[in-house]
N, C-alpha and C positions, 0 to 999 in steps of 0.2 A: 550503495546501501548493503552493508554487510549482512543485515538481518535477513535478506532475501537470497543469500548464497545457496542454501539447500534447495529452495524453491526454484531458483534459476536453473540449477543443475538438473532438477527433476523435469522441468519444462523442456530443457534442451534435449533430454533423452527420450521424451515422449513423442509419439507419432501423431501428427496433426493432419487434418482438422480435428478438433476436439471440442466438446461442449463443456459448459460450466459444471454440469452434473458429473461428467466423466472425470474431470480434474479433481473435483471434490472427493469423489469416490476413491480415486487413486492416491491423492496426496493431501487430502483434507486434514489429516492428523499431524502434518508437519507443524512444529511450533516455531513461531516467529518471535525472537527476542527483541522487542522494541524498546526504545529509549525509556518509556514509562510503563513497562509491564510486558506481558506476553499475550498472544492470541494465536489461534491456529490459522493455517492457510485456508481451511474450510470456512472459518468464520468470515474472513475477508472476502473470499470468492462468493459466499452465500449472499452478500449484500448486492451483488450485481444482477441477480435474476438469470434466466437461462439465455446464454449467448453461445455462439459458435466461434471459436478462435481458429484462424487460418494457419498460424504458426506460433512458435515459442515466443517471439517478440510481442505478439498481440496479447498472449496470456500473461506475460511478465508485466506489461504496461497496465493491463486490467487489474492484476493483483495489487500492484503498487497503488493504484488509484483508489482501491477499496479498503485500504488499511485504516483502522480507527484512529482516534485522537491519541492513542497510546504511541503511535508512530511518529509524532512530532515532538520536538523538544519542548520549549516553553510555549504554551498556547498563547496566541496573539502577539508573540515577540517577533520583531524584525529589526535588524540592525541596518537594513538597506535603505528604506525610504521613509520620509515623514508621511503621516496620514494624508489622504487626499481630501479635497474640499468636501465637507459634509460628513466626514468619517471621524468618529471619536477614537483617538489613539492615546498612547501614553503621553504624559507631559514631557516636554523637552528638558533635559538636564544639561547643565553646563559643568564641564570638568575643569 
């Protein structure tokens, strides 16, 4: 995820443990260039509530999990699997 490069580097240089508030205060203005727009790292982390991260990997995973829909390509699109039973998905196309 290239859009997290600056955030990853910041987390790697940060001293842990750290709270969500500390990370937002320090790096919240970092802009993430997502596939469908931008948002700040503070916006993403702010969705998580107050947590304490033990290391940079915890913080990176949390930040990635909190990115908005702007971070996904085409919403609802998957070229992997057909919809499961009871799930409405796109109509199958034959090429």
